[in-house]
C-alpha positions, 0 to 999 in steps of 0.5 A, a space after each residue: 274685775 272684768 267679770 264685775 264690769 261685764 256684769 254691771 254693763 249687762 245690768 245697765 243695758 237691761 235697765 235702759 231696755 226696761 226704761 225704753 219698754 216702759 213708754 211703749 204700749 206693751 205691758 208683757 214686754 215691759 214687765 218681762 224686761 223689768 223682771 229680767 233687770 230685777 234678776 241682777 239684784 237681791 230681792 230687797 232691790 227689786 223695783 227700786 230703780 224707778 220702775 215697777 211692774 204694771 197691770 194696765 196700760 197708761 193713757 193713749 196720750 202718754 204713749 203718743 207723747 213718748 212715741 218719738 222719744 230717743 232710746 235711753 242712754 246707758 249710765 256712765 261707769 266712773 270707777 269700781 272699787 274692790 273690797 274684802 269683807 269678812 261675811 261676803 268676801 269680795 265686794 265691788 262698789 261701782 260708781 255711776 252717773 244718773 239714769 239716762 245721762 246726757 252724753 256730754 255731761 259727766 256727773 255722779 248719780 249713784 253707786 251699787 254694791 255687788 257681791 256673790 250670793 250663792 255663787 252668782 254676782 248680785 247687786 246688794 246695795 244701792 246709794 244715790 249721790 246727794 244729801 237731804 240738806 242739798 249742801 254737799 253731794 255724798 252717798 247717804 241712806 242706801 237701799 238693799 241688804 242691811 248688813 252691808 254699807 260703806 261702814 262695813 267695807 274696809 279697804 279698798 284693795 284695788 280701784 279701777 277708774 274709767 271716766 272722770 265726773 268732770 262736771 261734778 265738783 263733789 263727784 270729782 272730789 270723791 272720784 279722786 279719793 282712794 275709796 
């Protein structure tokens, strides 16, 4: 579990670095950081975290507006659930806040499925916490590999909880479940 926690922590750090670079007038640095962030994911998830490669700078006004912006906050990690799968072996589902969370507000935002592909940990699936009807927050849709989902994993065999999503009723309900 420690290997997965280190992996996700490294990914989240690269995510904030790419986000921060996206508001600076240096395309080479931004694209390099985005490419590194993408290296944590299977190809199906490249550029699926709200950032895409850029070939040209934005307006001077854009960079002027963002020049004094604070550095992005790293997402909160709420829990990691460990599953066994017939095809992929060990699968870890990591429950996170939204990107750039407000430090004192704790709400669910996303979850990522992580497993080893060619002996390297990779993010293989991404879900956002929320439904289309805005009735109840839950994990729906999902992007990434098609043959892995909440329906394909059975278990879990182990759960580590780190931080409660106290400001999110639906998130707390999910957090407390052994899933």
